[in-house]
C-alpha positions in Angstrom: 11.4 15.3 6.4 8.0 16.5 5.1 8.1 18.1 1.7 7.8 21.9 1.5 4.4 23.2 0.5 3.9 25.5 -2.4 2.0 28.5 -1.0 2.2 30.7 -4.1 1.1 30.2 -7.7 4.5 28.8 -8.8 2.9 25.3 -9.2 0.2 26.8 -11.5 2.9 28.4 -13.7 4.8 25.1 -14.0 1.6 23.1 -14.8 0.4 25.8 -17.2 3.8 25.9 -19.1 3.6 22.1 -19.4 0.1 22.2 -20.7 1.1 24.9 -23.2 4.0 22.9 -24.4 1.9 19.9 -25.0 -0.7 21.9 -27.0 2.0 23.4 -29.2 3.6 20.0 -29.8 0.2 18.6 -30.7 -0.4 21.4 -33.1 2.9 20.9 -34.9 2.3 17.2 -35.2 -1.3 17.5 -36.3 -0.4 16.8 -39.9 1.4 13.6 -39.0 -1.7 12.0 -37.5 -3.8 9.7 -39.7 -6.9 11.5 -40.9 -9.2 8.9 -39.3 -7.8 9.6 -35.9 -7.7 13.5 -36.1 -11.3 14.0 -34.9 -11.2 11.6 -32.0 -11.2 13.3 -28.5 -7.9 13.5 -26.8 -7.5 11.9 -23.4 -5.8 14.1 -20.8 -3.0 12.5 -18.9 -3.9 14.3 -15.7 -7.5 15.4 -14.9 -6.3 18.3 -12.7 -3.8 19.8 -15.2 -5.4 23.1 -15.8 -7.1 23.7 -12.4 -5.8 24.0 -8.9 -7.0 21.2 -6.7 -5.9 20.4 -3.2 -2.4 21.2 -2.0 0.9 21.1 -3.9 4.3 20.2 -2.5 7.9 20.4 -3.7 9.6 17.1 -2.9 13.0 18.5 -3.6 12.8 20.7 -0.5 11.9 20.0 3.1 9.4 21.8 5.2 10.9 24.6 7.2 11.2 24.1 10.9 9.4 27.4 11.5 6.3 26.1 9.7 6.4 22.9 11.6 6.6 24.7 15.0 3.7 27.0 14.1 1.3 24.1 13.6 -0.3 22.6 16.6 0.2 18.9 16.6 0.1 15.9 19.0 2.4 12.9 18.7 2.1 9.4 19.9 5.0 7.0 20.4 4.2 3.7 21.8 7.5 3.1 23.6 7.2 6.4 25.4 3.6 5.6 26.4 4.5 2.2 27.9 8.0 2.4 29.3 7.5 0.6 32.6 3.9 -0.6 32.6 3.2 -4.3 32.2 1.4 -5.6 29.1 -2.4 -5.6 29.7 -5.4 -5.9 27.4 -8.1 -3.2 27.4 -11.3 -3.6 25.4 -10.2 -7.1 24.5 -7.5 -5.8 22.1 -3.8 -5.2 22.0 -2.5 -2.8 24.6 -0.8 -0.6 22.0 -4.0 -0.1 20.1 -5.9 0.6 23.3 -3.4 3.3 24.3 -3.7 4.9 20.9 -7.5 5.0 21.0 -7.3 6.6 24.5 -4.9 9.2 23.2 -7.1 10.0 20.2 -10.3 10.2 22.3 -8.5 12.5 24.8 -7.4 14.9 22.0 -10.9 14.9 20.5 -12.5 15.8 23.8 -9.9 18.3 25.0 -9.4 20.2 21.8 -13.1 20.7 21.0 -13.4 18.3 18.0 -16.3 16.4 19.5 -19.3 16.7 17.3 -21.9 16.0 20.0 -20.8 19.1 22.0 -21.7 22.6 20.7 -18.7 24.4 19.4 -18.0 27.8 20.9 -15.6 28.8 18.2 -14.9 27.7 14.7 -12.7 24.6 14.4 -10.7 23.0 11.7 -10.7 19.3 11.0 -8.5 17.1 13.1 -6.2 15.2 10.8 -4.9 11.9 12.2 -2.0 9.9 10.6 -1.1 6.4 11.7 1.9 4.7 10.1 2.5 1.0 9.6 -0.6 -0.2 11.5 -0.4 -3.9 12.1 3.4 -4.1 12.2 5.5 -5.4 15.0 6.1 -1.9 16.1 2.6 -1.8 17.5 3.0 -5.2 19.3 1.0 -7.0 16.7 2.0 -10.3 15.1 -0.2 -10.3 12.0 2.9 -9.6 9.9 5.0 -12.4 11.5 2.8 -15.5 11.1 -0.1 -16.8 9.1 -1.9 -17.7 12.3 -1.4 -14.8 14.7 -2.3 -15.1 18.4 -4.8 -12.3 18.4 -6.0 -11.6 14.8 -9.0 -9.6 16.0 -7.1 -6.8 17.7 -6.5 -4.9 14.4 -10.1 -5.1 13.2 -11.4 -4.2 16.7 -9.2 -1.1 16.7 -10.5 0.0 13.3 -14.1 -0.6 14.3 -13.7 1.6 17.4 -11.7 4.2 15.5 -14.6 4.5 12.9 -16.9 5.3 15.8 -14.6 8.0 17.1 -14.3 9.5 13.6 -18.0 9.5 12.9 -18.9 11.5 16.0 -16.1 14.0 15.7 -14.7 16.6 13.3 -11.7 14.4 12.2 -10.3 12.3 9.4 -7.7 9.6 9.5 -5.1 8.3 7.0 -3.6 4.9 7.8 -0.7 3.0 6.1 -0.6 -0.8 6.4 2.3 -3.0 5.3 0.0 -5.2 3.2 3.0 -7.0 1.6 3.9 -8.4 5.0 0.4 -9.6 6.0 0.0 -13.1 4.6 -3.5 -13.8 5.9 -5.8 -12.6 3.2 -8.8 -12.7 5.5 -7.3 -10.0 7.8 -6.7 -7.7 4.8 -10.3 -8.2 3.6 -11.5 -7.1 7.0 -9.2 -4.1 7.0 -10.6 -3.2 3.6 -14.2 -3.5 4.6 -13.6 -1.3 7.7 -12.1 1.4 5.6 -13.8 4.1 3.5 -11.2 4.3 0.8 -8.3 1.9 0.1 -5.5 2.8 -2.3 -2.4 0.7 -2.9 1.0 1.6 -4.5 3.0 -1.0 -6.4 6.6 -0.1 -7.2 8.5 -1.4 -10.3 11.8 -1.6 -8.4 13.0 -5.2 -8.2 10.3 -6.6 -10.5 10.2 -7.6 -14.2 8.2 -4.5 -15.0 11.2 -2.3 -14.3 12.9 -3.3 -17.6 9.6 -3.7 -19.5 9.4 -1.1 -22.3 5.6 -0.7 -21.6 6.4 0.9 -18.2 9.5 2.8 -19.1 8.0 6.2 -18.4 6.6 5.3 -14.9 7.9 4.1 -11.6 4.9 2.2 -10.3 1.2 1.5 -10.4 -1.7 2.9 -8.4 -4.5 0.5 -7.4 -7.8 1.9 -6.2 -9.3 -1.0 -4.4 -12.2 0.9 -2.8 -13.7 4.3 -2.8 -16.2 5.9 -0.4 -20.0 5.3 -0.8 -21.9 8.5 -0.1 -25.6 8.1 0.5 -25.8 5.0 -1.7 -25.5 1.3 -1.5 -22.7 0.9 -4.1 -19.8 3.2 -4.9 -19.3 5.1 -8.1 -17.0 3.2 -10.4 -14.5 5.4 -12.3 -14.0 4.9 -16.0 -10.2 5.1 -15.5 -8.7 2.1 -13.8 -5.2 2.1 -15.2 -3.2 4.6 -13.1 0.5 4.9 -12.7 2.7 7.2 -10.7 5.9 9.0 -11.7 8.5 10.6 -9.5 9.7 13.7 -11.0 12.4 16.1 -9.8 9.9 18.2 -7.8 6.6 16.5 -8.0 5.0 13.1 -7.4 2.3 12.8 -10.1 -0.4 10.2 -10.8 -1.3 9.8 -14.5 -3.3 7.5 -16.7 -1.3 4.5 -18.0 -1.2 4.4 -21.8 0.0 1.6 -24.1 2.7 3.0 -26.4 2.7 2.1 -30.1 5.2 -0.3 -31.4 7.1 1.6 -34.1 10.1 -0.6 -34.4 10.3 -3.4 -37.0 13.4 -5.0 -35.5 11.9 -6.1 -32.2 12.4 -9.7 -31.4 9.5 -12.1 -31.2 10.2 -12.8 -27.5 10.1 -9.0 -26.7 6.8 -8.7 -28.6 5.3 -11.6 -26.7 6.4 -10.0 -23.4 4.9 -6.7 -24.5 1.6 -8.3 -25.5 1.5 -10.2 -22.2 1.9 -7.0 -20.3 -0.8 -5.3 -22.4 -3.3 -7.7 -21.0 -3.1 -5.8 -17.7 -4.6 -2.7 -19.4 -8.4 -2.7 -19.4 -9.0 0.3 -21.7 -7.7 1.6 -25.0 -5.7 -0.5 -27.3 -4.6 -2.8 -24.5 -8.1 -4.5 -24.4 -7.4 -5.8 -27.9 -4.2 -7.6 -27.0 -5.4 -11.1 -26.1 -3.1 -14.0 -25.3 0.3 -14.0 -26.9 -0.9 -12.2 -30.1 1.0 -9.0 -30.9 -0.9 -5.8 -31.9 0.6 -4.1 -34.9 0.0 -0.4 -35.7 
């Protein structure tokens, strides 16, 4: 069920047409803007609108079976690895985590991704994806109770995995059910043992789903930690308010803006809710909304 990749320049045409439409709309509405705001620099919604960056996918289509079969991949399913063997601890950690580390180490050594050995031919980067790490599917109980029996297995696994990644040509992306882990200390250790931590917060089932401030978005993107390259501290981005939007063909991440209140018939309760939600924004006009005061334009 992976989305189909866009291998041609169709994504550039779509993004280019969207950017051209925005420019023409801004040109037509230039006389409607107050003269004091005309010379201010315009903030781009997406920093990668005009340039091709990374890979693009069409979420309305699925990846073809021929493309999946042409890619060399290795899978790991815990219930197939341990069908009849008794539960045993290796390296003082959960047996599921130990089996996964052994499988990753075997692939790195057999496929020639070990950085300590000289490479006879050019290799690509080994990309590792681990889903729902720490859940009950891996035999861990950190999601089931506040005081798990073995809270150190998850952190030990990440520590050993970092060692394998550092000495090999590989990168790893891990998803963790953070909403199920009640022990905050475990989540802090997982964050400290990761290079980059990003969280997604959906509006479905929350009060923000009906809030007019977030009517154009489907959730928020929280960047908790970014990599530190050859420095003691990481580079802090000037954009902290990010939101994602699920379109018909694309999943986009944009800057979150506070829309102006152009209605004179909004009730006082709605204005207070809007002002309270504006406190979450740290840049732009949202920083001026303090307490229950409403910001009029």
